[in-house]
matplotlib code that plots the C-alpha trace (Angstrom):
import matplotlib.pyplot as plt

x = [8.3, 7.7, 6.2, 7.8, 7.8, 6.1, 3.2, 3.4, 5.3, 7.8, 10.2, 8.5, 5.1, 3.5, 1.8, -0.5, 0.7, -1.5, -1.8, -4.8, -6.1, -8.5, -9.3, -10.0, -10.9, -11.1, -7.5, -6.4, -4.7, -3.4, 0.3, 1.2, 2.5, 5.9, 7.5, 9.3, 12.9, 14.1, 12.2, 13.2, 11.1, 9.7, 10.7, 10.8, 12.4, 10.3, 11.0, 8.3, 6.7, 6.3, 6.0, 4.2, 1.5, 3.6, 6.8, 6.2, 6.9, 6.9, 3.5, 2.1, 0.1, 0.6, -1.9, -1.9, -5.1, -7.3, -10.7, -13.6, -16.4]
y = [-0.4, 3.1, 4.4, 5.1, 6.8, 9.9, 7.7, 6.4, 3.2, 2.1, -0.9, -4.0, -3.0, -5.9, -5.2, -7.3, -7.5, -8.0, -7.7, -5.8, -6.4, -3.7, -5.0, -8.5, -8.4, -12.1, -12.3, -10.2, -11.9, -11.9, -12.5, -12.6, -10.7, -8.6, -7.4, -4.1, -4.3, -0.8, 2.4, 5.8, 8.8, 7.7, 4.0, 0.9, -2.6, -5.6, -9.4, -11.9, -13.9, -17.5, -18.5, -16.0, -17.0, -15.4, -13.3, -9.9, -7.5, -3.7, -2.3, -4.7, -3.0, -3.0, -2.3, -2.4, -4.3, -6.1, -4.4, -6.9, -6.9]
z = [16.8, 15.7, 18.9, 22.3, 25.5, 24.0, 23.5, 27.2, 26.6, 29.3, 29.4, 30.5, 28.9, 26.8, 23.5, 21.1, 17.5, 14.7, 11.0, 9.4, 5.9, 5.2, 1.8, 3.0, 6.7, 7.2, 6.4, 9.3, 12.0, 15.5, 15.5, 19.2, 22.1, 22.6, 25.8, 25.3, 26.4, 25.2, 24.9, 23.4, 22.7, 19.2, 19.0, 21.2, 20.7, 21.8, 22.2, 21.0, 23.9, 22.5, 18.9, 16.8, 14.3, 11.6, 11.7, 12.4, 9.5, 8.8, 8.7, 11.4, 14.3, 17.8, 20.7, 24.4, 24.1, 21.7, 21.2, 21.1, 18.6]

ax = plt.figure().add_subplot(projection="3d")
ax.plot(x, y, z, "-o")
ax.set_aspect("equal")
plt.show()
């Protein structure tokens, strides 16, 4: 992922992964969770936890939590 320790991430953190569709919000989807296994200043590597709803791809978003609404 394209954020790292400069954003406060550390090895072992878990992040939620989702795909946003701003043109058709109903097509946005939660993909799953990753656990960070390697963290550098501006990037990190995560491992999927369980089976994702769809394979993650470039442009997907990560967050430390999912905002309710």
